[in-house]
N, C-alpha and C positions, 0 to 999 in steps of 0.2 A: 371462461375456459382458457382464453388466450392468456390472461394474466397468470393462470395456473401453470401453463406451459413455460412461461417466462420465469416464474418463481422456481419451478422444479429444476430448470437448467441452471439457474443462479445457485441453488443449493448444491448441485453437483460440483459446479466450479468452486463454490465456497468451501467444499470439502478439502480442496487443495490448500486453501488459506488455513483451514483447521490443522492439517498435517504439517504445514510450514510453521505454524505457531508452536507446535511441539518441538520442531527442529531448533527454532530460535532460542527456546528457553531450556533446552536440554542441558546446556552448560551450568545453569543455575543449580541444578541438583547434583551435578557431577564434579563440580570444582572441589568440594571437600573430599570426595572419594579419591579423586586423582592426585590430590596434593598430600594425602595422608600416608603414613607408613603401611597401612593395611590396604593399599590400593589394589584394585582388581587387575591392574595392568602389570607389565613386566618390570616396571620401575615407577618411581614417583615423578610426576611432571614438574618441570622447573617453573619459576614464576613467569618467564617469558612464554612458555608453552601454554600456561593457564590463560595469560592475556590473549594469546593467539587463538585459543579455543573459542572464546566468546566472540571474536571478531571474524571468524571464518565465514559465516553466512554472508556478511557484506562483501567479503572478498570474492566469494562465489558469484554473487550478483554482478560484481564488476566484470567478471569474466563472461557471463552469459548474456547480460542485457544488450551489449552491442550486437550479439548474434541473434537475439530474439526477434528484432524487427525484420531481419532478412529471412529467418526461418518462418516468421508469421506470413510473409508474402510468398514463400516457396511451398511449405507444407500445408499452409492454412492455419486458421486459429485453433480448430479442434485438435489436430494432430500435434501442434506445438505444445498445447496444454498437456497432452499425453506424454510427450517427451520430457517435459518439465517434471511431471509426477514420477516418471520412471527414474529420474536422478535420485529421488529419495529412496526408492526401493533398492537401488544399487548401493547407495551410501549406507543404509541400515544393514544390508546384507554383509557388507565388509566389516562393520562394527560388531555385528553378531558373530562373525567367523574368526576374528583375530583379537588378541589381547595385548598387542604391542602399542606403545605410545604413537609411533609413526603411523601405523595402520588406522588407529582411531582418528587421528588428525586428518588423514587422507579420506577416510570414509565420511567423516563429518563435513569435510570440505565438499565432497561430491553431493551429499544430501543438501548442503547449503546452496548448491547451484540453483535449487528451486526457488530461491529468494527472488528471482526474476518474475515470479508470479505477481508481484506488486505492479509490474508493467503489464503482463498478459491478461490478468483477470479483469481489471477495470476496463481495458480496451475492448475485450471480447463482450463483456456484459453491455457496455455502452453501444455496441453495434447491433445487438438484437432487441434491446428493450425500447419501449415507447417512451417519449419524452416525459409524460406525466408521472412515471414511476422509476425513471432511470436512476435518479439519485438514491432512492430508497433501495433499489436492487444492488447497486454498486456498494453502498455502505453496508447493506445486509450481508453480502458475501464477505466483506472485510471484518464483520463482527466475529466470524468464526475463527479469525486469527487469535484474539484474546481467549476464546473458548479453548483453542489448542494450547495456549499458554497455561491456562488453569489445569487442564488435563496433564500437561507436562510436569507441573509442580506436584500434582497428586501421584503421578507415576513414580516420582522421585522417592516416594516412601517404600517402593517395592524393591525387590532384589534387582541388582544391576542387569543381569542377563534377562530376567523376566521383563523388565522395562523395555529393553532393546527389541525383544521379540514382539512385544505388543506394538511398538512403533513401526516395525517392519510390516506387521499385519495391516495396520491402519493405512499405510502408504500403498500397499498392494491393492486393498479394497478400493481406495480412491482412484487408482489408475484404471482399474476395470470399469468403474462407474463412468469414466470419461468417454467411453465408447458410445454411450447413449446420446451424447450431445449432437446438435445439428451445427453445420458450418455457418459462419457469419454471413448474412446477406450482403454486407458491404464488400467482403472479400470475393464473394461470387460475382458481384457486379464488376469489380476491378478486373476479374478474369474474363469478362464478357459473357457470363452465364446468367443472363437476365431471367430466363424461365426458371432455373433452379433457385435463384434468389427469391422470385415471386412465391415459389412453393414454401420456402423457409419462412418468409414473412407471413404467409397465410397460416402456417402452423402456429407461429408465435402470437398471431392476432385471433386465431380460431375463426377465420372467415374463408370464403372461397377464393381461389387463385385469381379469378377475374373480377373481384370486388373493387369498389372505388377506393377503399382503404389501402389495399395492396398497391394500386396504381399510384396513389398519392405518396406512399412510402418509397416506391421506386423512383418517383420524381424527385423526392427529397435527396435520395442517394445520388442521383445524377447531378443535381445542383451542387452537392458537396464535392463530387468528383471533378466538376468543371466550374470552379468558383470565379466570382468577380474579384480580382485582386485590387482592393482598395479603389482608387479612382482611375485605374488604367484602362478599364473597359469602356468603349465608346457608349454614349448615351443611347444610341439607336439599338445597340445590342442588349442593353439593360431593359429597354421597353419591350423588346421583342426577342426574348431569350429562346435559343434553340437548344433544348436539353440533349439532343442527340449529337450535337456538334462537338467535336473534340478539339479543345484548344491546344495550342503549342505546348509540348512537353518540356517543362523546365527542370533543370537540375535543382538539387536541394538548396545550393547557395544562391542560385538565380531566384528561386522562389522566396527565400528569406530576404534577399535584397529588394525584391519587387513588392512584397507584402509587409507593409508597416504594422498591420494588425497582428500578423503572425509573430513578428519580433517582440511586440509588446506582450503577447500571450506567453511567449517563451520566458520573457523576463519575469512576469508575474508567477509563472509556474516554478521557476528556480527559487524565487524568494519564499514561496509557500513551502517548498521542500526544505529550505533552510530552517524554517520554523519546525517542520516535522522532526528534524534531527537535533537541532540545538535548543529546543525547549526542554530537553532532558529526559523525557519519559523512557527513551530507549535504554538508558542506563539502568533505570529501575527494573525494566522488563528483563534484561539479560542477566543482571547481577542481583536479582531480587533477594535471594536467601542471604548472601553475605552482606548486602546492604541493610536489610532489616536486622541482621545480627549486630551490626555496628550501630545502627541508629536507634533500635528499640531492643536492647539486650534482655529486657525483662519479659519479652513475649516470644513465643515459639516462631522461629523464622519461617518454617514451613506453613504454619497457619497464616502468618502475615502475607506470605506470597500468594496463597490460595485466595485470601480475601482481596488482595490487590488485583488478581486476575478477574475476580467476580465484579469488582468495581469498574474495571475497564470494560467488561462485557456490558454492564448496565449503561455506561456512557455511550458505547457503540450502538446499543439498541435505541437509546434516546435519539441518537443522530438519525437512525433509520426512520424514526417517526417524524423528526423535525426538518430533515434536509429538504424535502419537497413541500414543506409547509412554510417554514420561516425563510428558507433559502440558504445558500452557501455563505454569502458575505456576512450576514449578521452572526451566524454561528462562529465564523472565524474571529470576528472582532470581539464579541462578548466572551467567548471561551478563553481567548488569549488574555483578556483583562483578568478574568477569574483565576486562570492558571498563574499569572504573575503575582497576584495577591498571596496565594497559598504557597507558591514556591519561595517567596520572600519570607513568609511566616515559618516555613519549614527550615529554611536556612538559618534564620535567627534562633529558632528553637534548638537546632542541633548545636549552634555555636554557644548559646548562652543558657540553655536549659531553663527557660522562664516559665515552662508549664510542665505538668506531669509527663512521664515517658509515653503513656498511651496517646497523648496529643500528637506526638511525632508521627505515629502511624496514621492518625486521622488526617493530618496535613498531607501526608503522602497520598492517601486515598483520594482526597478531594482534588489535589493537584492533578492526579492521573485521570480522574473523572472529567475535569475541565479540559485536559489535553485531548481526551478521546472525543469530546464534543466538537473540536475544531481541527487542530493540526494533526491529530492522529488519523483523521478520516477524510476531511474535505480536500486536501491536495490531491489525493488519489482520484476522487470523484471529478475534480476539475480537470486533471490531465487527460481524463478519458473523454471529455466533451468539448474542449476549447480549441482543438487543433483540426484543421482541414485534413482530409485523407492523404493528400500529396505529401504533407509534412509531418503527419502524426507519428510515424515510426521514428523519424529522426528526432523530433522534439521530445517525445516521451523517453527515448533512449538517453538523450542528453540530460533530461531532468532526473531520471533514475540513477544514471551513472554518478551525477553530482551528489545525489542524496546518499548513495551507498558509500561513496568516498568519505562523506561526512560521518556516516555511521561507523565505518572502520576507524576513522581518526578518533572519534569520541570514545568508542569502546576500548581501543588499544591504549589510549593515554589516561583512561579513567583512574586506574590504580595509582600511577605516578602523580597525577594531578591532585588526587585526594591526599596523598602523602605530603605534597608540597604546599597546598593551599588549605586543605581541610574540607570536609564534606559540606559544612555549612556555607562556606564561601562559594562553593561550586553551585549550590542551589540558588544562591542570590544572583549569580551570573545567569542561570537559567531564567530567573524572574525578569532580568533585564531584556533577554531575547523575547520573552512573551509580550512585554509591553511595546517593544519595537514592532513586533508582528501586528499588533492591534492598530498601531498608527499607520503602518504601511497599507493594511487592508482597507482602512477607512478611506484613504485617498486614491488608491490605485486598483483595488480589486473590484471588478464588475460582478453583477448578479447574473447567473446563468440558469436559474431554475426554470424548467419547462421549455427551454428554447432549443431550436435546431442549431447545428453548428454554423450554418451560414449567417444566422441572426446573431449568434454569439460573437462571430468575427466583427460585426459592426460595432459591438460594444468596445472593441479594442482600437477602433479607428482614432479616437481622440478621448482625452480624459472627460470632456463634457458629456459624452454619451453614457457615462457610468452612473449607476443608481446611487441614491443616498439611502442611509438607513432609515 
């Protein structure tokens, strides 16, 4: 029953990922409408406005992610997620109400503020789930993002206004569901509400409040809130730890300076998010229909887009099954190698047409499947579990700001870059990023499967402590 409570909360939070997937892929269906003479708006969008439309969600994330950490610690995890979901309701309401280019861009920008859910959702799930299923739950919630993408492609076949009203309804339902959630036990402990935290833990484990399991979990949270910073803690304190003793409060920069393991964890996180952005799947996701129209002109672009989303969902579901069985590190290494092979195959196929047109679509699908197995999911799982509570907000904010700057950069320059270099050359560059990711992960990425955060930190003390495949 405890697992059921955790899964049900994960599904509710995952609904936010679902609705955000719809937001991200909405431009794919709208680009042709907004750029045609028969546009539903007051005028035709310019090329610059079209490029801006696809990159607005990353811009929105850049604006909200720095605030998310502060709001997380002020309103709590639950009400922060509700506020994030409300931004979609407001954005869709504006899009449904006005037909001007400017108001559509403003409304879509407001809806895109919810992109910070990539920070909020994994952190929240990681704080209430038990170690044995933490990776599966985090990955499982993120699976609903490509499900939302597929729904967005399908909704694109409907009337413009009908599609927008459906999107508004979905976001409203998701916001109302959020009120069912319980607050994070770690947040409650940070606020000194140990009894309330014990009640929440008992709910998620389906045990009594005074059970041994609850007390052990409370002890784990206390150790995470009062960590040993590398080798700076005296040996006598390590042998006789006092979980109720509060250590000196350090500023973020003092903490980073003192904790070598945290610096290494942040470095690994940034590299993993580099892979998430620059392996190239984000381009396929946002510009699916125009991309398939250019790469596979003999097939229906809408059908190709829906199949692409289905393949991404299959990859994400595979991760849910494998992440707590094989581990994070092997998935990143082997998926990146597989993605590099098919990105290179796709690039050369587009450039030289050495196979039938339908093989282009096959290469895109396998490339995106491989991406979903690793860089599309694992960095989000890792960022939710490798940082100590004192530094988690700062570290995850830095990681996500970095990734969304990259997303904005890639999406905004995609069309000019294709015009200058060609689509084939671009995918060959993505292949190079994939193989560099595999090499990095082999040497520097530790395994975190089933470990508590204090144990994970020991993995970053020195390269010798990291696992081999």
